[in-house]
Rosetta silent file (secondary structure, phi, psi, omega in degrees, C-alpha in Angstrom):
SEQUENCE: MAPGAEAELSALNPLRALWLTLAAAFLLILLLQLLPPGLLPGCAIFQDLIRYGKTKCGGPPRPAACRAFDVPKRYFSHFYIISVLWNGFLLWCLTQSLFLGAPFPSWLHGLLSILGAAQFQGGELALSAFLVLGFLWLHSVRRLFECLYVSVFSSVMIHIVQYCFGLVYYVLVGLTVLSQVPMDGRNAYVTGKNLLMQTRWFHILGMMMFIWSSAHQYKCHVILSNLRKNKAGVVIHCNHRIPFGDWFEYVSSPNYLAELMIYISMAVTFGFHNLTWWLVVTYVFFSQALSAFLSHQFYKSKFVSYPKHRKAFLPFLF
SCORE:     score description
SCORE:     0.000 S_00000001
   1 L     0.000  140.565 -177.738  119.096   89.520  131.086 S_00000001
   2 L   -68.875  150.072  179.347  117.823   86.088  132.071 S_00000001
   3 H   -55.466  -37.356  179.675  118.431   83.142  129.689 S_00000001
   4 H   -62.464  -38.796  179.222  114.682   82.727  129.215 S_00000001
   5 H   -67.367  -39.930  178.152  114.343   86.314  128.073 S_00000001
   6 H   -61.992  -40.382  179.286  117.222   85.898  125.619 S_00000001
   7 H   -64.170  -38.017  179.494  115.547   82.820  124.170 S_00000001
   8 H   -63.836  -41.780 -178.037  112.317   84.749  123.776 S_00000001
   9 H   -69.285  -29.565 -177.978  114.061   87.538  121.905 S_00000001
  10 L   -85.296   -3.394 -178.542  115.822   85.131  119.570 S_00000001
  11 L   -68.133  156.610  178.604  112.562   83.387  118.609 S_00000001
  12 L   -82.853   84.384 -178.621  111.211   83.671  115.086 S_00000001
  13 L   -75.280  173.380 -176.572  108.414   86.124  115.874 S_00000001
  14 H   -55.647  -40.847 -179.651  105.831   87.216  113.241 S_00000001
  15 H   -65.174  -45.154  179.078  107.871   90.205  112.060 S_00000001
  16 H   -63.673  -40.716  178.838  111.038   88.157  111.613 S_00000001
  17 H   -61.986  -39.786 -179.676  109.083   85.416  109.862 S_00000001
  18 H   -63.825  -50.192 -177.780  107.563   88.012  107.509 S_00000001
  19 H   -68.495  -34.423  176.588  110.873   89.613  106.520 S_00000001
  20 H   -64.914  -41.076  179.051  112.557   86.225  106.196 S_00000001
  21 H   -64.891  -44.267  178.770  109.771   85.047  103.892 S_00000001
  22 H   -63.065  -42.480  179.196  109.991   88.178  101.750 S_00000001
  23 H   -62.922  -44.055  179.944  113.775   87.884  101.521 S_00000001
  24 H   -64.334  -39.628 -179.396  113.553   84.210  100.517 S_00000001
  25 H   -64.174  -43.979 -179.150  110.875   84.962   97.909 S_00000001
  26 H   -73.546  -29.831  173.261  112.925   87.694   96.236 S_00000001
  27 H   -62.948  -45.507  179.414  116.064   85.553   96.360 S_00000001
  28 H   -61.886  -43.832  178.972  114.190   82.799   94.525 S_00000001
  29 H   -62.576  -42.671  178.757  112.858   85.261   91.930 S_00000001
  30 H   -61.561  -43.896  179.573  116.348   86.690   91.402 S_00000001
  31 H   -63.326  -37.283  177.677  117.821   83.216   90.925 S_00000001
  32 H   -64.824  -37.059  179.535  115.103   82.400   88.384 S_00000001
  33 H   -71.660  -21.665  179.417  115.972   85.545   86.423 S_00000001
  34 L   -82.608   -7.872  177.665  119.632   84.528   86.365 S_00000001
  35 L   -67.421  157.492  174.599  118.771   81.305   84.537 S_00000001
  36 L   -55.629  148.097 -175.283  119.507   81.055   80.785 S_00000001
  37 H   -49.735  -38.406 -178.015  116.730   82.720   78.716 S_00000001
  38 H   -68.310  -17.732 -177.704  115.298   79.384   77.571 S_00000001
  39 H  -102.808   -2.012 -179.523  114.766   78.296   81.169 S_00000001
  40 L   -66.616  144.224  174.801  113.114   81.482   82.439 S_00000001
  41 L   -57.838  126.250 -175.588  109.512   81.178   83.654 S_00000001
  42 L   -90.841    1.333 -178.059  107.376   82.142   80.674 S_00000001
  43 L   -64.262  120.324 -177.503  104.260   83.068   82.647 S_00000001
  44 H   -63.300  -37.935 -179.348  103.264   86.585   81.569 S_00000001
  45 H   -65.170  -41.398  178.718  101.616   87.334   84.922 S_00000001
  46 H   -60.140  -49.071 -178.966  104.779   86.325   86.809 S_00000001
  47 H   -64.469  -35.103 -179.368  106.976   88.577   84.663 S_00000001
  48 H   -68.744  -31.251 -178.658  104.439   91.393   84.952 S_00000001
  49 H   -76.951  -28.039 -176.629  104.476   91.188   88.753 S_00000001
  50 H   -95.118  -11.773 -179.278  108.264   91.377   89.119 S_00000001
  51 L  -106.817  148.980  172.910  108.851   94.159   86.569 S_00000001
  52 L  -151.146  160.132  179.667  107.874   97.799   86.818 S_00000001
  53 L    64.150 -136.602 -175.612  108.558  101.005   84.964 S_00000001
  54 H   -64.963  -25.246 -177.047  110.910  100.728   82.017 S_00000001
  55 H   -71.561  -17.354  172.645  111.666   97.052   82.688 S_00000001
  56 H   -66.807  -32.577  178.930  108.099   96.179   81.667 S_00000001
  57 H   -70.535  -30.155 -177.902  109.048   97.446   78.210 S_00000001
  58 L   -89.574   -0.114 -178.723  112.107   95.194   78.160 S_00000001
  59 L   -92.400 -170.045  178.572  110.199   92.082   79.230 S_00000001
  60 L   -66.669  161.510  178.557  108.041   89.640   77.270 S_00000001
  61 L   -54.320  138.040 -176.484  104.915   90.882   75.432 S_00000001
  62 L   -99.133  124.029  175.841  102.185   91.877   77.877 S_00000001
  63 L   -63.888  155.815  179.875   98.660   90.538   77.359 S_00000001
  64 H   -60.263  -30.797  179.785   95.832   93.061   77.401 S_00000001
  65 H   -62.618  -34.668  179.512   94.560   91.470   80.623 S_00000001
  66 H   -69.565  -36.906 -177.980   97.782   92.508   82.389 S_00000001
  67 H   -66.743  -20.291  179.504   97.459   96.102   81.231 S_00000001
  68 L   -66.462  -19.113 -177.778   94.092   96.322   82.948 S_00000001
  69 L  -105.241   17.056 -179.498   95.924   96.306   86.303 S_00000001
  70 E   -75.226  143.680  173.218   98.399   99.074   85.431 S_00000001
  71 E  -131.189  137.076 -179.655   98.955  102.046   87.728 S_00000001
  72 E   -56.885  138.306 -179.697  101.154  105.036   86.730 S_00000001
  73 H   -63.920  -24.992  179.083  104.646  104.843   88.168 S_00000001
  74 H   -61.900  -14.771  176.677  104.318  108.463   89.259 S_00000001
  75 H   -70.852   -0.601  172.513  102.057  107.113   92.009 S_00000001
  76 H   -51.547  -32.032 -178.356  105.303  106.219   93.809 S_00000001
  77 H   -59.930  -27.483  179.342  104.726  109.498   95.630 S_00000001
  78 H   -63.193  -34.434  179.228  101.770  107.878   97.408 S_00000001
  79 H   -59.794  -43.401 -173.828  104.156  105.475   99.159 S_00000001
  80 H   -80.934  -26.676  171.654  106.080  108.338  100.680 S_00000001
  81 H   -62.624  -47.071  177.140  102.983  110.344  101.604 S_00000001
  82 H   -59.811  -43.711 -177.168  101.818  107.330  103.612 S_00000001
  83 H   -66.244  -44.054  179.928  105.290  106.913  105.115 S_00000001
  84 H   -60.298  -42.622 -178.462  105.683  110.571  106.096 S_00000001
  85 H   -72.463  -50.835 -175.164  102.284  110.556  107.808 S_00000001
  86 H   -68.308  -52.067 -177.758  102.417  107.096  109.419 S_00000001
  87 H   -72.840  -24.009  170.549  106.058  107.040  110.467 S_00000001
  88 H   -65.668  -40.038  176.320  105.792  110.669  111.527 S_00000001
  89 H   -63.956  -45.189  178.997  102.977  109.593  113.842 S_00000001
  90 H   -62.190  -39.908  178.901  105.062  106.686  115.192 S_00000001
  91 H   -65.254  -38.211  177.663  108.021  109.026  115.727 S_00000001
  92 H   -64.996  -42.921  178.424  105.747  111.457  117.589 S_00000001
  93 H   -62.277  -43.164 -179.685  104.446  108.627  119.818 S_00000001
  94 H   -67.047  -40.681  178.352  107.995  107.469  120.573 S_00000001
  95 H   -62.101  -44.082  178.203  109.162  111.025  121.281 S_00000001
  96 H   -60.125  -40.256 -178.395  106.244  111.564  123.662 S_00000001
  97 H   -71.696  -41.691 -176.133  107.076  108.345  125.489 S_00000001
  98 H   -72.013  -39.172 -171.932  110.830  108.923  125.706 S_00000001
  99 H  -103.332  -23.789 -178.261  110.813  112.557  126.747 S_00000001
 100 H  -116.694   -4.347  178.781  107.429  113.068  128.424 S_00000001
 101 L    73.517   15.958 -179.965  106.726  109.588  129.775 S_00000001
 102 L   -76.173  134.369  179.026  103.477  109.295  127.819 S_00000001
 103 L   -73.102  154.153  172.951  102.409  105.682  127.185 S_00000001
 104 L   -63.385  149.270  173.080  101.849  104.366  123.678 S_00000001
 105 L   -54.818  144.265 -175.647   98.182  104.204  122.615 S_00000001
 106 H   -60.740  -36.943  179.779   96.708  100.905  123.716 S_00000001
 107 H   -66.911  -36.611  179.302   95.828   99.877  120.137 S_00000001
 108 H   -70.450  -42.230  177.484   99.403  100.550  118.982 S_00000001
 109 H   -62.502  -40.959  177.970  100.881   98.653  121.906 S_00000001
 110 H   -63.945  -39.253  178.719   98.522   95.754  121.183 S_00000001
 111 H   -65.273  -42.441  178.335   99.542   95.758  117.506 S_00000001
 112 H   -63.237  -37.945  178.564  103.228   95.706  118.419 S_00000001
 113 H   -64.499  -40.950  178.227  102.607   92.800  120.795 S_00000001
 114 H   -62.421  -38.033 -177.768  100.878   90.826  118.036 S_00000001
 115 H   -77.031  -10.325  174.373  103.822   91.451  115.718 S_00000001
 116 L   114.725    7.526  175.962  106.249   90.097  118.299 S_00000001
 117 L   -64.376  134.190 -175.534  107.504   93.075  120.296 S_00000001
 118 L  -106.730  153.046  173.068  108.720   91.801  123.661 S_00000001
 119 L   -84.648  110.383  177.506  108.674   93.353  127.109 S_00000001
 120 L  -152.507  160.538 -178.352  112.294   93.696  128.081 S_00000001
 121 L  -132.768  126.186  172.904  114.642   96.150  129.733 S_00000001
 122 L    95.967   -4.946  179.921  118.279   96.775  128.947 S_00000001
 123 L   -80.885  -69.847  178.916  118.675   94.743  125.763 S_00000001
 124 L   -91.799  146.425  177.241  118.198   97.225  122.921 S_00000001
 125 L   -82.543  130.252  179.561  119.044  100.894  123.331 S_00000001
 126 H   -62.257  -33.011 -179.392  115.997  103.136  122.999 S_00000001
 127 H   -62.620  -35.681  179.923  118.174  105.774  121.337 S_00000001
 128 H   -60.114  -50.609 -179.469  118.980  103.357  118.486 S_00000001
 129 H   -65.160  -37.060  178.262  115.323  102.867  117.580 S_00000001
 130 H   -61.701  -44.766  179.231  114.634  106.592  117.998 S_00000001
 131 H   -66.634  -44.377 -178.434  117.419  107.477  115.553 S_00000001
 132 H   -63.710  -41.670  178.202  116.453  104.793  113.034 S_00000001
 133 H   -65.053  -36.598  174.988  112.807  105.870  113.062 S_00000001
 134 H   -64.771  -42.285  177.388  113.992  109.450  112.567 S_00000001
 135 H   -61.268  -43.564 -178.893  116.192  108.345  109.639 S_00000001
 136 H   -62.084  -41.470  178.949  113.275  106.475  108.096 S_00000001
 137 H   -66.729  -44.015  178.574  111.038  109.535  108.346 S_00000001
 138 H   -63.589  -39.290  177.018  113.700  111.848  106.887 S_00000001
 139 H   -59.758  -42.677 -178.964  114.316  109.358  104.078 S_00000001
 140 H   -68.364  -39.003  177.543  110.602  109.384  103.252 S_00000001
 141 H   -62.370  -44.916  179.656  110.435  113.191  103.314 S_00000001
 142 H   -64.215  -43.912 -179.113  113.369  113.413  100.903 S_00000001
 143 H   -66.834  -34.042  176.090  111.950  110.765   98.560 S_00000001
 144 H   -65.648  -42.960  176.659  108.577  112.525   98.558 S_00000001
 145 H   -59.218  -43.574 -179.625  110.322  115.780   97.660 S_00000001
 146 H   -64.334  -42.567  179.372  112.172  114.004   94.847 S_00000001
 147 H   -62.050  -36.646 -175.468  108.978  112.440   93.485 S_00000001
 148 H   -85.918  -33.409 -169.581  107.212  115.797   93.457 S_00000001
 149 H  -126.519   -8.263 -177.310  109.997  118.182   92.405 S_00000001
 150 L  -115.123  -56.579 -174.491  112.994  116.240   91.022 S_00000001
 151 L   -65.675  145.111  174.576  111.972  113.082   89.164 S_00000001
 152 L  -114.168  103.807 -176.204  110.552  113.270   85.655 S_00000001
 153 L   -86.364  138.323  173.490  108.135  110.379   85.242 S_00000001
 154 L   -90.618 -160.509 -177.839  107.233  109.027   81.828 S_00000001
 155 L   -91.370   14.515 -178.322  104.067  107.092   81.014 S_00000001
 156 L   -69.033  162.265 -169.863  105.485  103.796   82.348 S_00000001
 157 E  -124.162  166.064  167.355  103.428  101.702   84.723 S_00000001
 158 E  -128.262  159.547 -179.963  103.523   99.489   87.795 S_00000001
 159 E   -78.097  148.982 -179.661  101.176   96.627   88.641 S_00000001
 160 H   -60.152  -31.356  176.886   98.340   97.274   91.080 S_00000001
 161 H   -66.577  -41.150  177.074   99.746   94.510   93.315 S_00000001
 162 H   -64.007  -38.331  178.694  103.108   96.320   93.428 S_00000001
 163 H   -63.028  -46.818  179.995  101.280   99.545   94.235 S_00000001
 164 H   -64.660  -39.571  177.732   99.381   97.962   97.133 S_00000001
 165 H   -62.322  -41.379  179.359  102.559   96.336   98.441 S_00000001
 166 H   -62.633  -35.930  178.773  104.325   99.704   98.353 S_00000001
 167 H   -66.290  -37.727 -178.004  101.540  101.295  100.403 S_00000001
 168 H   -79.749  -29.204 -171.019  101.816   98.584  103.075 S_00000001
 169 H   -55.686  -52.477 -174.728  105.613   98.376  103.022 S_00000001
 170 H   -71.826  -23.978  172.103  106.470  101.575  104.871 S_00000001
 171 H   -64.233  -45.377  179.570  103.769  100.924  107.448 S_00000001
 172 H   -65.945  -40.649 -179.583  105.444   97.572  108.191 S_00000001
 173 H   -62.705  -44.264  179.113  108.941   99.056  108.242 S_00000001
 174 H   -62.269  -42.211  177.255  107.916  101.690  110.767 S_00000001
 175 H   -64.828  -34.817  178.027  106.268   99.109  112.997 S_00000001
 176 H   -62.822  -43.949  178.325  109.385   96.963  112.720 S_00000001
 177 H   -63.216  -47.893 -176.559  111.544   99.809  114.010 S_00000001
 178 H   -64.578  -29.469  179.756  109.137  100.657  116.807 S_00000001
 179 L   -69.198  -13.055  179.567  108.965   97.003  117.875 S_00000001
 180 L   -88.848   -3.757  179.311  112.685   97.186  118.701 S_00000001
 181 L   -73.018  129.208  175.366  112.154   99.796  121.407 S_00000001
 182 L   -64.310  130.183 -172.684  112.719   98.350  124.911 S_00000001
 183 E  -115.392  148.575  170.535  109.366   98.489  126.650 S_00000001
 184 E  -129.039   91.874 -171.059  108.143   98.682  130.224 S_00000001
 185 L    71.182 -124.889  177.675  104.429   98.077  129.909 S_00000001
 186 L   -98.329    9.846 -179.235  103.137  100.664  127.431 S_00000001
 187 E  -110.363  147.559  172.245  106.117  102.974  127.988 S_00000001
 188 E   -70.391  137.723 -178.217  109.496  103.075  126.292 S_00000001
 189 L  -100.881  128.396  179.525  112.210  102.029  128.719 S_00000001
 190 L  -117.206  117.098  178.372  115.384  104.128  128.941 S_00000001
 191 H   -62.980  125.865  179.935  118.332  102.683  130.787 S_00000001
 192 H    80.033   -2.638  177.631  119.531  105.242  133.314 S_00000001
 193 H    62.633   15.694  178.282  116.535  107.481  132.495 S_00000001
 194 L  -134.158  107.947 -173.639  118.780  109.658  130.264 S_00000001
 195 H   -63.295  -40.599 -177.001  118.487  109.071  126.539 S_00000001
 196 H   -66.369  -25.683  178.323  121.616  111.018  125.583 S_00000001
 197 H   -68.679  -11.030  178.484  123.736  108.872  127.916 S_00000001
 198 H   -85.973   -2.722 -177.903  123.000  105.964  125.553 S_00000001
 199 L   -58.483  128.771  179.614  125.006  107.574  122.734 S_00000001
 200 L  -126.950  167.383 -178.898  127.535  105.120  121.285 S_00000001
 201 H   -61.583  -32.743 -177.843  130.126  105.247  118.519 S_00000001
 202 H   -73.166  -20.051  173.182  127.925  103.209  116.174 S_00000001
 203 H   -67.020  -42.514  178.867  125.206  105.869  116.386 S_00000001
 204 H   -66.108  -44.567 -179.979  127.655  108.421  114.967 S_00000001
 205 H   -63.106  -44.378  179.037  128.885  105.985  112.320 S_00000001
 206 H   -61.885  -40.573  179.275  125.335  105.060  111.309 S_00000001
 207 H   -64.149  -42.775  179.005  124.341  108.715  111.030 S_00000001
 208 H   -63.741  -41.822  178.503  127.357  109.478  108.821 S_00000001
 209 H   -65.131  -38.432  179.709  126.581  106.493  106.586 S_00000001
 210 H   -63.657  -46.756 -179.840  122.936  107.545  106.338 S_00000001
 211 H   -63.757  -44.082 -179.300  123.823  111.096  105.261 S_00000001
 212 H   -62.184  -47.828 -178.929  126.458  109.841  102.793 S_00000001
 213 H   -66.497  -41.830 -179.561  124.137  107.271  101.200 S_00000001
 214 H   -64.202  -39.920  179.327  121.195  109.680  101.053 S_00000001
 215 H   -63.000  -41.703  179.142  123.338  112.355   99.369 S_00000001
 216 H   -68.411  -38.432  178.695  124.455  109.897   96.685 S_00000001
 217 H   -64.946  -42.084  177.992  120.914  108.659   96.080 S_00000001
 218 H   -61.483  -43.775 -179.502  119.679  112.218   95.688 S_00000001
 219 H   -62.496  -39.935  179.135  122.513  113.000   93.278 S_00000001
 220 H   -65.517  -38.446  178.174  121.701  109.909   91.203 S_00000001
 221 H   -68.614  -33.722  175.484  118.039  110.894   90.977 S_00000001
 222 H   -66.233  -41.784  178.395  119.053  114.393   89.855 S_00000001
 223 H   -60.361  -45.715  178.912  121.280  112.870   87.152 S_00000001
 224 H   -62.818  -41.025 -179.945  118.390  110.722   85.893 S_00000001
 225 H   -64.870  -41.310 -177.478  116.058  113.714   85.934 S_00000001
 226 H   -67.035  -19.741  177.031  118.494  115.931   84.027 S_00000001
 227 L   -64.573  -19.083 -177.760  118.612  113.402   81.187 S_00000001
 228 L  -109.677   12.457 -178.734  115.096  114.578   80.293 S_00000001
 229 E  -124.846  157.949  172.362  115.722  118.311   80.653 S_00000001
 230 L   -88.471 -175.751 -176.351  117.554  120.983   78.679 S_00000001
 231 L   -65.455  -20.362  178.432  120.184  123.277   80.139 S_00000001
 232 L   -86.229   -1.215  178.704  117.460  125.615   81.347 S_00000001
 233 L    85.240   13.989 -179.725  115.918  122.818   83.415 S_00000001
 234 L   -94.581  132.779  178.547  112.856  122.422   81.194 S_00000001
 235 E   -67.710  125.696 -176.859  111.591  118.905   80.499 S_00000001
 236 L  -116.866  -15.273  176.838  111.937  118.270   76.761 S_00000001
 237 L  -164.509  172.521  177.705  111.284  114.520   76.492 S_00000001
 238 L  -125.606   25.043  179.693  110.630  111.367   78.531 S_00000001
 239 L   -78.280  164.146  176.382  112.943  108.993   76.676 S_00000001
 240 L   -94.554  135.609  177.332  115.575  106.818   78.320 S_00000001
 241 L  -131.809  168.539 -179.637  119.236  107.695   77.868 S_00000001
 242 L   -79.402  119.583  178.070  122.502  106.388   79.270 S_00000001
 243 L   -81.895  148.035  176.917  123.264  108.130   82.582 S_00000001
 244 L  -135.119  156.868  177.441  126.823  109.113   83.516 S_00000001
 245 L   104.676  154.578  179.371  128.434  110.530   86.637 S_00000001
 246 H    50.570 -136.309 -176.207  128.744  109.645   90.311 S_00000001
 247 H   -73.047   -8.675  175.629  128.030  105.944   91.011 S_00000001
 248 H   -63.645  -18.236  177.573  126.630  105.489   87.483 S_00000001
 249 H   -70.730  -14.622 -176.318  130.239  105.010   86.435 S_00000001
 250 L  -114.248  -37.713 -176.123  130.230  101.691   88.302 S_00000001
 251 E  -136.905  158.753 -179.145  126.673  100.310   88.266 S_00000001
 252 L   -75.744  -28.215 -176.284  123.500  100.709   86.228 S_00000001
 253 L  -129.396   68.810 -179.918  121.262  101.389   89.246 S_00000001
 254 H   -66.139  -22.426  176.072  123.232  103.316   91.888 S_00000001
 255 H   -65.354  -34.309  175.896  119.963  104.615   93.336 S_00000001
 256 H   -72.452  -38.795  176.269  119.125  101.026   94.314 S_00000001
 257 H   -62.488  -41.397  178.769  122.620  100.523   95.725 S_00000001
 258 H   -64.723  -36.121  177.028  122.215  103.724   97.764 S_00000001
 259 H   -60.396  -44.387  177.205  118.870  102.423   99.059 S_00000001
 260 H   -60.999  -43.898 -178.852  120.635   99.309  100.328 S_00000001
 261 H   -64.322  -33.564  176.965  123.356  101.428  101.957 S_00000001
 262 H   -62.891  -43.720  179.600  120.694  103.530  103.705 S_00000001
 263 H   -70.306  -33.836  175.337  119.209  100.403  105.286 S_00000001
 264 H   -65.767  -37.284  178.272  122.679   99.136  106.225 S_00000001
 265 H   -61.694  -33.197  177.056  123.332  102.482  107.928 S_00000001
 266 H   -71.658  -35.717  175.313  120.253  101.821  110.041 S_00000001
 267 H   -63.436  -38.081  176.400  121.581   98.348  110.922 S_00000001
 268 H   -64.475  -42.182  179.852  124.795  100.030  112.048 S_00000001
 269 H   -62.563  -31.105  175.258  122.771  102.493  114.140 S_00000001
 270 L   -74.109   -3.810  177.523  121.108   99.514  115.828 S_00000001
 271 L    92.968   20.054  175.666  124.608   98.437  116.876 S_00000001
 272 L    74.573  -19.029 -166.542  125.193   95.728  114.200 S_00000001
 273 L  -104.918    0.908 -174.337  123.479   93.015  116.270 S_00000001
 274 L   -79.703  104.993 -176.125  119.753   93.521  115.627 S_00000001
 275 H   -62.362  -42.224 -178.946  118.625   90.323  113.858 S_00000001
 276 H   -57.517  -45.747 -177.997  115.178   91.663  112.948 S_00000001
 277 H   -70.866  -32.835  176.818  116.645   94.626  111.109 S_00000001
 278 H   -65.489  -29.471  174.156  119.243   92.493  109.334 S_00000001
 279 H   -68.138  -36.816  173.987  116.338   90.454  107.947 S_00000001
 280 H   -62.240  -45.245  179.380  114.882   93.732  106.636 S_00000001
 281 H   -61.267  -39.468  178.857  118.271   94.530  105.080 S_00000001
 282 H   -62.673  -43.295  175.855  118.372   91.065  103.502 S_00000001
 283 H   -60.336  -47.744 -179.282  114.974   91.634  101.913 S_00000001
 284 H   -59.341  -41.086  179.977  116.078   95.057  100.651 S_00000001
 285 H   -57.839  -52.362 -175.777  119.254   93.533   99.215 S_00000001
 286 H   -71.479  -37.015  179.557  117.457   90.901   97.142 S_00000001
 287 H   -68.389  -41.844  178.889  114.569   93.148   96.065 S_00000001
 288 H   -71.665  -34.622  177.166  116.906   95.949   94.956 S_00000001
 289 H   -63.313  -40.890  178.278  119.270   93.446   93.297 S_00000001
 290 H   -62.503  -48.893  179.833  116.347   92.081   91.268 S_00000001
 291 H   -61.581  -40.398  179.942  115.253   95.554   90.156 S_00000001
 292 H   -66.358  -40.104  179.735  118.842   96.503   89.321 S_00000001
 293 H   -64.024  -42.663  179.008  119.389   93.318   87.307 S_00000001
 294 H   -67.223  -37.553  176.477  116.233   93.910   85.244 S_00000001
 295 H   -65.714  -39.886  179.194  117.238   97.554   84.670 S_00000001
 296 H   -62.183  -42.667  177.073  120.717   96.439   83.601 S_00000001
 297 H   -61.908  -41.183  179.732  119.187   94.060   81.068 S_00000001
 298 H   -61.011  -49.246 -178.635  116.989   96.872   79.741 S_00000001
 299 H   -60.734  -44.635 -177.697  119.928   99.245   79.250 S_00000001
 300 H   -66.577  -33.982  179.887  122.062   96.615   77.525 S_00000001
 301 H   -77.223  -26.865 -175.719  119.249   95.626   75.165 S_00000001
 302 H   -89.676  -33.977 -174.675  118.353   99.229   74.280 S_00000001
 303 L  -118.366  115.071  179.284  121.817  100.774   73.899 S_00000001
 304 L   -65.832  -32.115 -176.757  124.489   99.057   71.782 S_00000001
 305 L   -91.105   16.052 -177.378  127.109  101.459   73.151 S_00000001
 306 L   -62.359  134.204 -176.932  126.234  100.812   76.797 S_00000001
 307 L   -53.285  123.356 -175.565  129.438  100.777   78.928 S_00000001
 308 L   -74.574  -20.748 -176.952  130.595   97.167   79.189 S_00000001
 309 L   -80.559  -13.412 -177.409  132.436   97.680   82.475 S_00000001
 310 L   -72.967  137.760  171.209  129.271   98.628   84.386 S_00000001
 311 E   -95.815  175.195 -177.932  127.734   96.066   86.681 S_00000001
 312 L   -79.001  -47.152 -166.911  124.071   95.916   87.589 S_00000001
 313 L  -135.405  -47.783 -177.645  124.079   96.511   91.341 S_00000001
 314 L  -109.497  122.348 -178.338  127.379   95.913   93.145 S_00000001
 315 L   -51.858  130.405  175.317  130.536   97.591   91.754 S_00000001
 316 L    69.222   -4.726 -173.627  132.933   95.094   90.127 S_00000001
 317 L  -117.327  -57.082 -173.460  130.832   92.119   91.362 S_00000001
 318 L  -142.429    0.000    0.000  127.224   91.935   90.121 S_00000001
């Protein structure tokens, strides 16, 4: 690849700028939450925007004005409905282009160009993006299944701003993956014209990590769900209890840790070197760390007997 093309690819395009900004914002919020209690921002709206679900109960008193913007947490399923449909469509477009030579729709190609997708050949492997987009779609299908048939939601809420962000998030993630596909005009470019010949060791490793992380996240969600059911599987209450088993023995929010590992598995599938995706992973790290830290605070404040050896997010570290 020519030096000019390499410089173009390394530029801070709109997608990279967006994920970098989001990562920096959540890092700043996390650092503010780590301050001593007397130094924490006391703005009720700020605290209401960064907390959701049970952590709203563990935060400062909420003014009635804040409650006017509440949305049930069970609406999480809407995020995954959007993701299954949208990213399923993107996966179908990519499949058509890779295997049948069909060009991307002109509006989609134009959108990718605006977001910073570059015309290049031979840099990124098309198979990497195809696998990652497939992983993202499968992840969304599983999470939708969990929201509908596994999770037991209480009456806790999320802010309408968080709800709107969640709806947009998976649209952006899918576009980010698709923007990494090497393009030749409106067509996906495949080196050697044989997609399977692009198979590398990191594709296998990434797939194994994805399956492993997804299995643990599913198991953690089942554990949380079973806390509200009797032995016959019937929901008997919606109270919070101390979870035990699997990664709960190490951290308070292993489902958030598994989410991070899922995104890292996609970075591995990209071959470790994709800067755009590592910025996505950085955002996921700080956003999940913030949620895990707030959940950890909730558990410790609610349960006197909460295991002291558990960390919030990273085993033995944080």
